[in-house]
C-alpha positions as CSV (number, residue, x, y, z in Angstrom):
1,M,0.0,0.0,0.0
2,N,1.4,3.4,-1.0
3,K,0.6,6.8,0.5
4,A,-2.2,7.5,-2.0
5,E,-3.9,4.2,-1.3
6,L,-3.5,4.8,2.5
7,I,-5.2,8.2,2.1
8,E,-8.0,6.7,0.1
9,T,-8.6,3.9,2.6
10,I,-8.6,6.2,5.6
11,T,-11.0,8.6,3.7
12,Q,-13.4,5.7,3.2
13,K,-13.2,4.6,6.8
14,I,-13.8,8.0,8.4
15,T,-15.8,11.1,7.4
16,L,-12.9,13.4,6.5
17,A,-12.1,15.0,3.2
18,R,-9.2,13.5,1.2
19,K,-7.2,16.8,1.5
20,D,-7.7,16.7,5.3
21,V,-6.4,13.1,5.6
22,E,-3.5,14.0,3.4
23,A,-2.7,17.0,5.5
24,V,-2.7,14.9,8.7
25,L,-0.4,12.3,7.2
26,D,2.0,15.0,5.9
27,A,2.0,16.6,9.4
28,F,2.7,13.2,11.0
29,E,5.5,12.5,8.6
30,E,7.1,16.0,9.1
31,T,6.8,15.8,12.9
32,T,8.2,12.3,13.1
33,I,11.2,13.2,11.0
34,A,11.9,16.4,13.0
35,T,11.6,14.4,16.3
36,L,14.0,11.7,15.0
37,K,16.5,14.2,13.7
38,S,16.6,15.8,17.2
39,G,17.4,12.4,18.7
40,G,13.9,11.7,20.1
41,E,11.5,8.8,19.7
42,V,7.9,8.7,18.5
43,T,5.8,6.1,20.3
44,L,2.3,5.1,19.3
45,T,1.1,3.0,22.2
46,G,0.2,-0.5,21.0
47,F,1.4,0.1,17.5
48,G,5.1,0.7,17.9
49,T,8.0,3.1,18.3
50,F,10.0,5.0,15.7
51,M,13.6,5.6,16.8
52,T,17.1,6.1,15.4
53,K,20.2,4.0,15.9
54,R,23.8,4.9,15.3
55,R,25.9,2.5,13.2
56,E,29.6,3.0,13.8
57,A,32.2,3.3,11.1
58,R,33.6,-0.1,10.0
59,M,35.7,-1.7,7.4
60,G,34.0,-3.4,4.4
61,V,34.7,-5.1,1.1
62,N,34.4,-3.4,-2.2
63,P,31.9,-5.6,-4.2
64,Q,33.6,-4.7,-7.5
65,H,37.0,-5.6,-6.2
66,P,36.6,-8.2,-3.4
67,E,40.3,-8.0,-2.4
68,E,40.0,-4.3,-1.7
69,R,39.0,-3.1,1.8
70,I,37.0,0.1,2.1
71,Q,36.0,2.3,5.0
72,I,32.2,2.5,5.6
73,P,31.4,5.7,7.4
74,A,29.3,6.0,10.6
75,V,25.6,6.7,9.9
76,T,22.3,7.2,11.8
77,V,19.6,4.9,10.6
78,P,15.8,4.8,11.4
79,K,14.4,1.9,13.4
80,F,10.9,0.7,14.1
81,K,10.0,-1.5,17.1
82,A,6.5,-3.1,16.8
83,G,4.2,-2.7,19.7
84,K,2.1,-5.4,21.4
85,N,-1.2,-4.8,19.5
86,L,0.6,-4.9,16.2
87,K,2.5,-8.1,17.1
88,E,-0.8,-9.7,18.3
89,A,-2.7,-8.7,15.2
90,L,-0.1,-10.4,12.9
91,K,0.0,-13.7,14.7
């Protein structure tokens, strides 16, 4: 399901205009990104938690030249931990 399909599905389930649902999803996305950038977490009780994790720099192998070692830089990556309700729903 992509964003447009999600907006359409939510619009059919509740009595909000398509543009209002789109605005809410956009605001959620912007707020979540801003919170994660500042080092925080976004928790939706029962659904899950969005967080960031720091992956340290490490040595890797160049896939084009397997004998060559390359330095992979440190990076911050997004993580999602499923909540209890989501886990139960998928069992």
